[in-house]
C-alpha positions, -999 to 999 in steps of 0.1 A, spaced: -128 432 790 -157 433 761 -165 463 748 -191 471 731 -191 502 704 -223 510 688 -218 538 660 -227 538 624 -220 523 589 -215 558 572 -182 579 574 -203 612 583 -194 647 574 -167 651 602 -131 635 595 -119 639 631 -145 606 636 -126 585 615 -93 593 632 -114 586 669 -126 557 652 -89 543 644 -75 559 680 -107 541 700 -98 508 686 -63 512 687 -66 516 724 -91 483 720 -68 461 709 -34 476 724 -49 466 754 -61 433 749 -95 437 750 -125 427 726 -143 447 703 -181 438 702 -198 456 676 -223 457 646 -203 434 623 -204 452 594 -173 467 571 -188 501 557 -184 532 574 -169 539 609 -177 503 617 -152 490 597 -124 514 605 -130 507 643 -131 471 634 -95 473 613 -76 491 639 -87 469 665 -72 442 647 -46 457 635 -38 466 673 -40 429 680 -74 423 697 -107 408 692 -136 414 670 -173 401 672 -196 410 649 -233 405 659 -252 414 624 -286 403 613 -285 377 579 -305 408 558 -271 430 564 -250 398 552 -271 391 527 -267 428 518 -231 423 518 -220 444 548 -209 416 564 -163 423 575 -153 386 563 -117 399 583 -128 397 620 -124 371 650 -156 361 651 -194 370 631 -225 359 650 -255 364 627 -287 366 642 -323 371 626 -333 406 635 -323 437 651 -336 429 684 -318 392 683 -286 416 677 -287 442 703 -299 412 728 -266 396 719 -242 425 720 -258 430 757 -251 403 769 -215 399 754 -205 435 767 -191 441 802 -188 483 789 -208 500 766 -197 528 743 -222 552 722 -197 567 693 -214 592 675 -236 576 648 -272 572 632 -309 565 646 -296 528 652 -270 539 673 -294 563 695 -319 534 695 -294 514 710 -273 531 735 -307 542 743 -317 502 756 -283 507 776 -291 540 796 -324 526 804 -312 496 816 -288 516 839 -308 538 851 -332 515 863 -303 495 877 -310 462 855 -268 468 840 -240 471 863 -213 482 836 -202 514 824 -224 539 796 -207 557 783 -217 583 752 -186 596 739 -198 632 729 -172 638 703 -169 672 694 -204 680 714 -222 653 693 -242 643 721 -243 679 739 -281 680 728 -285 644 744 -271 659 772 -295 684 778 -324 662 770 -314 639 800 -310 676 821 -344 687 812 -361 654 821 -347 652 854 -356 697 854 -393 681 842 -394 659 871 -397 627 847 -362 611 855 -344 612 887 -310 627 886 -290 597 909 -306 569 886 -288 588 856 -255 588 874 -244 554 858 -248 570 825 -210 592 817 -205 615 787 -168 616 774 -151 641 753 -122 622 741 -104 584 745 -84 597 776 -119 602 792 -134 571 783 -100 551 795 -101 569 826 -139 561 834 -132 519 821 -105 521 848 -126 537 877 -153 509 868 -130 480 871 -119 494 904 
């Protein structure tokens, strides 16, 4: 399975994110899956890619040329796809993905998973959409979705495909259920 993971090129302040990224990458690689990610060697992106590779998995990075020009690309990955801009990058990551995970990240991660959430709610994407709510990171997003439903601006049944997972075992359970 090609698993697209959106996450930041920064480490963040929570040291458990480093170990959680390593754990996720080890699981992806160790189970014969391919990681699709933003292509950076920096921060949590680099940790995820390195651990996937070390576990024997394939890693496909999708990175716009301007990030490569800044020296952010990870030259040890299996394949690097270079795009003109962020919009092209997002489209390629969606095209390649068979499951989508938002790891804790910044505004870029939020933008990327928002598109997946919208496509899922509209029925335009038949793939797992998983929000990795590590240590409650995405509690506010979960509450915002509930607020949208209460306000009558979103339908709860259309949001059913957006799953929140507290740990790796929940992610694995969601991915396993979707494949069966």
